[in-house]
N, CA, C and O atoms as a GROMACS GRO file, in nm:
protein
  280
    1UNK      N    1   4.624   1.821  -6.671
    1UNK     CA    2   4.530   1.817  -6.562
    1UNK      C    3   4.583   1.716  -6.461
    1UNK      O    4   4.630   1.608  -6.498
    2UNK      N    5   4.574   1.751  -6.336
    2UNK     CA    6   4.620   1.662  -6.229
    2UNK      C    7   4.503   1.582  -6.174
    2UNK      O    8   4.390   1.631  -6.168
    3UNK      N    9   4.529   1.461  -6.134
    3UNK     CA   10   4.430   1.372  -6.074
    3UNK      C   11   4.498   1.292  -5.964
    3UNK      O   12   4.619   1.269  -5.968
    4UNK      N   13   4.420   1.249  -5.867
    4UNK     CA   14   4.472   1.171  -5.755
    4UNK      C   15   4.407   1.033  -5.757
    4UNK      O   16   4.285   1.022  -5.773
    5UNK      N   17   4.487   0.929  -5.740
    5UNK     CA   18   4.432   0.794  -5.731
    5UNK      C   19   4.364   0.779  -5.596
    5UNK      O   20   4.428   0.786  -5.492
    6UNK      N   21   4.232   0.759  -5.599
    6UNK     CA   22   4.153   0.743  -5.477
    6UNK      C   23   4.161   0.599  -5.428
    6UNK      O   24   4.192   0.574  -5.312
    7UNK      N   25   4.131   0.505  -5.517
    7UNK     CA   26   4.141   0.364  -5.480
    7UNK      C   27   4.164   0.280  -5.605
    7UNK      O   28   4.118   0.314  -5.715
    8UNK      N   29   4.235   0.171  -5.585
    8UNK     CA   30   4.268   0.081  -5.695
    8UNK      C   31   4.202  -0.054  -5.668
    8UNK      O   32   4.224  -0.117  -5.565
    9UNK      N   33   4.119  -0.097  -5.764
    9UNK     CA   34   4.058  -0.228  -5.756
    9UNK      C   35   4.127  -0.322  -5.853
    9UNK      O   36   4.220  -0.283  -5.925
   10UNK      N   37   4.083  -0.446  -5.855
   10UNK     CA   38   4.143  -0.544  -5.946
   10UNK      C   39   4.130  -0.502  -6.092
   10UNK      O   40   4.223  -0.518  -6.171
   11UNK      N   41   4.012  -0.448  -6.127
   11UNK     CA   42   3.990  -0.412  -6.267
   11UNK      C   43   3.966  -0.262  -6.287
   11UNK      O   44   3.993  -0.209  -6.394
   12UNK      N   45   3.916  -0.194  -6.185
   12UNK     CA   46   3.881  -0.052  -6.197
   12UNK      C   47   3.953   0.031  -6.092
   12UNK      O   48   3.964  -0.008  -5.976
   13UNK      N   49   4.003   0.146  -6.135
   13UNK     CA   50   4.065   0.242  -6.044
   13UNK      C   51   3.981   0.369  -6.045
   13UNK      O   52   3.934   0.413  -6.150
   14UNK      N   53   3.962   0.427  -5.928
   14UNK     CA   54   3.889   0.553  -5.915
   14UNK      C   55   3.990   0.664  -5.897
   14UNK      O   56   4.073   0.661  -5.807
   15UNK      N   57   3.983   0.764  -5.984
   15UNK     CA   58   4.068   0.881  -5.969
   15UNK      C   59   3.980   1.003  -5.947
   15UNK      O   60   3.867   1.010  -5.996
   16UNK      N   61   4.033   1.100  -5.873
   16UNK     CA   62   3.960   1.220  -5.837
   16UNK      C   63   4.033   1.339  -5.896
   16UNK      O   64   4.156   1.346  -5.892
   17UNK      N   65   3.956   1.433  -5.950
   17UNK     CA   66   4.013   1.557  -6.002
   17UNK      C   67   4.005   1.662  -5.891
   17UNK      O   68   3.895   1.705  -5.856
   18UNK      N   69   4.116   1.704  -5.834
   18UNK     CA   70   4.114   1.802  -5.726
   18UNK      C   71   4.052   1.934  -5.772
   18UNK      O   72   4.072   1.979  -5.884
   19UNK      N   73   3.976   1.995  -5.681
   19UNK     CA   74   3.915   2.123  -5.712
   19UNK      C   75   3.786   2.113  -5.790
   19UNK      O   76   3.717   2.213  -5.809
   20UNK      N   77   3.751   1.996  -5.834
   20UNK     CA   78   3.626   1.974  -5.907
   20UNK      C   79   3.536   1.889  -5.818
   20UNK      O   80   3.558   1.769  -5.802
   21UNK      N   81   3.436   1.952  -5.760
   21UNK     CA   82   3.348   1.885  -5.664
   21UNK      C   83   3.285   1.759  -5.725
   21UNK      O   84   3.220   1.764  -5.829
   22UNK      N   85   3.306   1.650  -5.657
   22UNK     CA   86   3.246   1.521  -5.693
   22UNK      C   87   3.286   1.468  -5.831
   22UNK      O   88   3.216   1.383  -5.886
   23UNK      N   89   3.395   1.516  -5.887
   23UNK     CA   90   3.437   1.465  -6.017
   23UNK      C   91   3.531   1.347  -5.996
   23UNK      O   92   3.647   1.363  -5.958
   24UNK      N   93   3.477   1.229  -6.023
   24UNK     CA   94   3.552   1.104  -6.011
   24UNK      C   95   3.546   1.032  -6.145
   24UNK      O   96   3.443   1.032  -6.212
   25UNK      N   97   3.656   0.972  -6.180
   25UNK     CA   98   3.662   0.895  -6.304
   25UNK      C   99   3.699   0.752  -6.270
   25UNK      O  100   3.790   0.726  -6.190
   26UNK      N  101   3.629   0.659  -6.332
   26UNK     CA  102   3.663   0.517  -6.321
   26UNK      C  103   3.739   0.479  -6.447
   26UNK      O  104   3.688   0.496  -6.558
   27UNK      N  105   3.859   0.429  -6.429
   27UNK     CA  106   3.939   0.387  -6.544
   27UNK      C  107   3.985   0.244  -6.521
   27UNK      O  108   3.993   0.198  -6.407
   28UNK      N  109   4.016   0.173  -6.629
   28UNK     CA  110   4.070   0.038  -6.611
   28UNK      C  111   4.204   0.044  -6.535
   28UNK      O  112   4.291   0.124  -6.568
   29UNK      N  113   4.218  -0.039  -6.435
   29UNK     CA  114   4.341  -0.042  -6.356
   29UNK      C  115   4.463  -0.072  -6.442
   29UNK      O  116   4.574  -0.030  -6.411
   30UNK      N  117   4.442  -0.144  -6.551
   30UNK     CA  118   4.553  -0.179  -6.640
   30UNK      C  119   4.615  -0.056  -6.706
   30UNK      O  120   4.727  -0.063  -6.757
   31UNK      N  121   4.544   0.057  -6.707
   31UNK     CA  122   4.597   0.179  -6.769
   31UNK      C  123   4.690   0.258  -6.677
   31UNK      O  124   4.755   0.353  -6.721
   32UNK      N  125   4.697   0.219  -6.550
   32UNK     CA  126   4.783   0.290  -6.456
   32UNK      C  127   4.930   0.266  -6.488
   32UNK      O  128   4.968   0.157  -6.531
   33UNK      N  129   5.012   0.369  -6.468
   33UNK     CA  130   5.156   0.346  -6.484
   33UNK      C  131   5.205   0.243  -6.382
   33UNK      O  132   5.151   0.233  -6.272
   34UNK      N  133   5.306   0.168  -6.418
   34UNK     CA  134   5.361   0.068  -6.327
   34UNK      C  135   5.403   0.134  -6.196
   34UNK      O  136   5.460   0.243  -6.196
   35UNK      N  137   5.374   0.068  -6.086
   35UNK     CA  138   5.413   0.117  -5.955
   35UNK      C  139   5.317   0.217  -5.894
   35UNK      O  140   5.344   0.269  -5.786
   36UNK      N  141   5.205   0.245  -5.960
   36UNK     CA  142   5.108   0.340  -5.906
   36UNK      C  143   5.042   0.286  -5.781
   36UNK      O  144   5.021   0.166  -5.767
   37UNK      N  145   5.010   0.378  -5.689
   37UNK     CA  146   4.940   0.336  -5.567
   37UNK      C  147   4.845   0.448  -5.525
   37UNK      O  148   4.852   0.560  -5.574
   38UNK      N  149   4.755   0.413  -5.433
   38UNK     CA  150   4.656   0.509  -5.385
   38UNK      C  151   4.726   0.633  -5.330
   38UNK      O  152   4.826   0.622  -5.258
   39UNK      N  153   4.673   0.749  -5.364
   39UNK     CA  154   4.730   0.874  -5.320
   39UNK      C  155   4.828   0.935  -5.420
   39UNK      O  156   4.864   1.052  -5.408
   40UNK      N  157   4.873   0.856  -5.517
   40UNK     CA  158   4.964   0.910  -5.618
   40UNK      C  159   4.892   1.015  -5.702
   40UNK      O  160   4.771   1.007  -5.725
   41UNK      N  161   4.967   1.114  -5.747
   41UNK     CA  162   4.914   1.218  -5.834
   41UNK      C  163   4.953   1.183  -5.977
   41UNK      O  164   5.069   1.153  -6.007
   42UNK      N  165   4.854   1.189  -6.065
   42UNK     CA  166   4.874   1.158  -6.207
   42UNK      C  167   4.856   1.284  -6.290
   42UNK      O  168   4.785   1.376  -6.249
   43UNK      N  169   4.920   1.289  -6.403
   43UNK     CA  170   4.894   1.393  -6.502
   43UNK      C  171   4.810   1.332  -6.612
   43UNK      O  172   4.852   1.234  -6.675
   44UNK      N  173   4.691   1.388  -6.637
   44UNK     CA  174   4.600   1.338  -6.741
   44UNK      C  175   4.602   1.431  -6.860
   44UNK      O  176   4.616   1.553  -6.846
   45UNK      N  177   4.589   1.372  -6.976
   45UNK     CA  178   4.582   1.450  -7.099
   45UNK      C  179   4.476   1.389  -7.189
   45UNK      O  180   4.473   1.268  -7.209
   46UNK      N  181   4.390   1.474  -7.242
   46UNK     CA  182   4.288   1.429  -7.336
   46UNK      C  183   4.300   1.515  -7.460
   46UNK      O  184   4.295   1.638  -7.452
   47UNK      N  185   4.316   1.452  -7.574
   47UNK     CA  186   4.333   1.524  -7.699
   47UNK      C  187   4.234   1.473  -7.802
   47UNK      O  188   4.203   1.354  -7.806
   48UNK      N  189   4.186   1.563  -7.885
   48UNK     CA  190   4.098   1.526  -7.995
   48UNK      C  191   4.185   1.482  -8.112
   48UNK      O  192   4.280   1.550  -8.149
   49UNK      N  193   4.152   1.366  -8.170
   49UNK     CA  194   4.224   1.315  -8.286
   49UNK      C  195   4.140   1.347  -8.410
   49UNK      O  196   4.052   1.270  -8.448
   50UNK      N  197   4.170   1.461  -8.471
   50UNK     CA  198   4.089   1.508  -8.583
   50UNK      C  199   4.095   1.413  -8.703
   50UNK      O  200   3.993   1.388  -8.768
   51UNK      N  201   4.212   1.361  -8.733
   51UNK     CA  202   4.226   1.270  -8.847
   51UNK      C  203   4.143   1.143  -8.828
   51UNK      O  204   4.074   1.099  -8.920
   52UNK      N  205   4.149   1.084  -8.707
   52UNK     CA  206   4.072   0.962  -8.680
   52UNK      C  207   3.922   0.992  -8.681
   52UNK      O  208   3.843   0.910  -8.726
   53UNK      N  209   3.883   1.109  -8.631
   53UNK     CA  210   3.742   1.148  -8.630
   53UNK      C  211   3.691   1.161  -8.774
   53UNK      O  212   3.584   1.110  -8.807
   54UNK      N  213   3.767   1.229  -8.858
   54UNK     CA  214   3.727   1.246  -8.998
   54UNK      C  215   3.718   1.112  -9.070
   54UNK      O  216   3.627   1.090  -9.149
   55UNK      N  217   3.812   1.023  -9.042
   55UNK     CA  218   3.812   0.891  -9.104
   55UNK      C  219   3.688   0.811  -9.061
   55UNK      O  220   3.624   0.747  -9.144
   56UNK      N  221   3.654   0.816  -8.933
   56UNK     CA  222   3.537   0.745  -8.883
   56UNK      C  223   3.409   0.802  -8.944
   56UNK      O  224   3.320   0.726  -8.981
   57UNK      N  225   3.400   0.934  -8.955
   57UNK     CA  226   3.282   0.995  -9.015
   57UNK      C  227   3.268   0.956  -9.162
   57UNK      O  228   3.157   0.931  -9.209
   58UNK      N  229   3.379   0.952  -9.234
   58UNK     CA  230   3.376   0.913  -9.374
   58UNK      C  231   3.333   0.767  -9.388
   58UNK      O  232   3.255   0.733  -9.478
   59UNK      N  233   3.383   0.680  -9.300
   59UNK     CA  234   3.347   0.538  -9.304
   59UNK      C  235   3.198   0.520  -9.278
   59UNK      O  236   3.133   0.441  -9.347
   60UNK      N  237   3.144   0.591  -9.182
   60UNK     CA  238   3.001   0.582  -9.151
   60UNK      C  239   2.919   0.635  -9.269
   60UNK      O  240   2.816   0.577  -9.304
   61UNK      N  241   2.963   0.743  -9.328
   61UNK     CA  242   2.892   0.799  -9.444
   61UNK      C  243   2.888   0.700  -9.560
   61UNK      O  244   2.786   0.686  -9.627
   62UNK      N  245   3.000   0.630  -9.583
   62UNK     CA  246   3.003   0.528  -9.689
   62UNK      C  247   2.907   0.413  -9.656
   62UNK      O  248   2.837   0.365  -9.745
   63UNK      N  249   2.904   0.369  -9.531
   63UNK     CA  250   2.813   0.261  -9.492
   63UNK      C  251   2.667   0.302  -9.510
   63UNK      O  252   2.586   0.222  -9.556
   64UNK      N  253   2.634   0.424  -9.473
   64UNK     CA  254   2.497   0.473  -9.491
   64UNK      C  255   2.462   0.480  -9.639
   64UNK      O  256   2.352   0.440  -9.679
   65UNK      N  257   2.554   0.529  -9.719
   65UNK     CA  258   2.529   0.536  -9.864
   65UNK      C  259   2.509   0.398  -9.921
   65UNK      O  260   2.422   0.379 -10.006
   66UNK      N  261   2.586   0.300  -9.877
   66UNK     CA  262   2.569   0.160  -9.924
   66UNK      C  263   2.432   0.106  -9.885
   66UNK      O  264   2.368   0.036  -9.963
   67UNK      N  265   2.387   0.138  -9.764
   67UNK     CA  266   2.255   0.090  -9.720
   67UNK      C  267   2.142   0.154  -9.800
   67UNK      O  268   2.043   0.088  -9.831
   68UNK      N  269   2.157   0.279  -9.833
   68UNK     CA  270   2.054   0.348  -9.911
   68UNK      C  271   2.045   0.291 -10.051
   68UNK      O  272   1.935   0.281 -10.107
   69UNK      N  273   2.159   0.253 -10.109
   69UNK     CA  274   2.160   0.197 -10.244
   69UNK      C  275   2.098   0.058 -10.250
   69UNK      O  276   2.051   0.016 -10.356
   70UNK      N  277   2.096  -0.012 -10.139
   70UNK     CA  278   2.045  -0.151 -10.139
   70UNK      C  279   1.899  -0.156 -10.145
   70UNK      O  280   1.841  -0.265 -10.146
   0.00000   0.00000   0.00000
């Protein structure tokens, strides 16, 4: 997915997804690639981490079971 850097602040950067009306994302400026500036086009990728999700669900289930036993 392509995104355009709209503005860069000290801590927050606003990026816009072209073609998606009013879709703006605020991200930490520290996540920008070095040398990024306003108007640059970024490639964004979002992936589901199934293993980490399963691990987190198992951990929560264990915590709930421990609370019920108490």
